[in-house]
N, C-alpha and C positions, 0 to 999 in steps of 0.2 A: 325701542323709543318711538314716538309718533311724535312730529312736531306740528304742534298748534299756535291756536291763539295765545295760550301761554307763556310763549317760548321769552319773549321779552322778562315779565315776572320772575323767570328761573333765571335767565341772565343779571338781572338787577340783583336778585338774592344772590348769585354768586359773586357779582362786583362787591355788594356789601362784605360777605364774609371774608375776602380775602381782602378788602382794606385793613378788616381789624387784626391783622398781621402782628405778629412783633416786629418785625422789619420796616421802613418806609418803603412805600414801593410806588411807580409812578401809578397816575390814577390815570392814563391815557389806556385804555382798552383795546384800540385798535393798534399798538404799535406792532411791526411786523417783526419776525424773530433776528436776530442779530445776526448770527451765522447763517451757513449756507447750508447746516444740517438739516433734516426734516423733522418737526418735530410735530406730537399729535397733543394734544389738548383733549382731555376724557374724563368723565366722571358719570356714575353713574346715572342716567335716565338727565343727562344734559345732552346738548347739541356736542357733535363731535366732528373735525373736521381737519385732514391732514395740509399740512401747508410747508413750500419750501420756497423761504424768501419771500414771503408771504403770497405767491402763488397757489390756484389750486390744484390736486394731484387728484386725478380719479384714481380709485383702486382700482385693480385690473384680475376678476371681474369686480364691477359692483355687487354688491350684495342687497339684495330686493327681499323682502319679507312680506309674503301676500296673505297672511293667519288674521284671522278675525275684525275681515273688512276692514281691511286697514291697509296702507302702504306706506312700510316701514324701511325707511334709509338711512344712511349714518350723517352725509349730508344732503343737502338740498342744491349746492351751486358747485359744477361742476366746468370742467375744461373743454373748450370745442374740441374736436375731434372725434376720432372712432372712439366708442365707448361700449363696452360689454356689460351687460346686463346678466346677472346668474337668478330667477327669482326663485323662491322656496317658498313650499306652503306646508305648514304643521300642523293644519287644522284637518276636518274632516269635509270641509266644502270645497267643489273644485271652485280654481279662478282663473285667471289669466292676465298677463301683464303686458300693456302697451302703451303706446307712447303718441302723443299728438301734439301738434305745433297750437300753442295758445297761451293767453297768460294764467285763465282759472277754469274748473268745471265749469261754472257759473255762464260764461263767457265762451263756449262752447255749442254747437247747435244741440239741442236737447229733444227728445219723445215725449212725448205724454208720460211714461213707465219711470222717465229719469237717467234712463241708460242714452250714451252720447249717439248720435244720430251719425253713424259713419260713412252714411251714402252721402250725406251735406256736407258732413268735414271732407269727402274726396281725398286729396294729395293732402291733407296737413295731418291724415291719419298717416304715420309715418309707418305704421307694422306692429303688430303685436304676436306673443305666442300662441300655441295649440293649449288646451288646457292644463292647467298645473296642478295635478290631483294627487292628496298624499299617499295613495297606493300605488296607482299606476305609473306616474310620472311625477316625483314629489319635487322638481327641481328642471327648470330648462332654461337655457342659454339663448340670447339674439344681441346683436351687433348693431348698433345704430349709428352712423357720420352724423355728429350733429354741431350746426353752424351757432353762432351765439346768437342767444333771444332767449322765450320762454315756452316751456315747454308742461303739459299736463301728463304724469305718469298716471294709468287707468287701470281697472279691471271693468270690463264693458258686459259682462255675463247677466243677463235677466233671470232671478228667480223667484218664480209668483209674482205677485204684480208689482216687483218694483227691482229695479236693476243696482247691480253691488255700488256703482259710481255714486248712484243716488243717496244710498246708505252711506257713503263717506270712504270710499274706496279711490281714493282718487286723491294726486297730490303735484302741488305746481312745483317747477322746479326752474331755473339759470341756469344756460349754459353762455360761460364769459369767454373772451376772445383767450 
């Protein structure tokens, strides 16, 4: 699943479908679970997020799919602290997985080919994996200690005239306290 601008429409459709059920339900979609047990809301091709009493719980490791010039992850909201990421690549194009402080790809310093200017980014580039290649190393793990704030997950490999990031292989996330 790739998170995109169509997510609000998917959520609206899901809310409308659930409102048409046989029994009356509260229309407040933001109500937190009433018990302390972990609950997972998951349906094919929709956002899914694990919560415990309304708090975001990070998977360990957080699985990242870098295939097909996308960064696909189960949620874009994470709890602050040490987060272990496991990036995988199932296509024949090499990728990398990195993270930078910032609100969005468009707000990061960019070079003419659409790659993120890592030198200008400086300490805001928190790190990245070596190449994640389907044949030689189809998965890579990397750990970050993330404070609350906004970050951009990225693949900054340049192939031909355009960087993977410019082709859309970026994803904005939020880390909450």
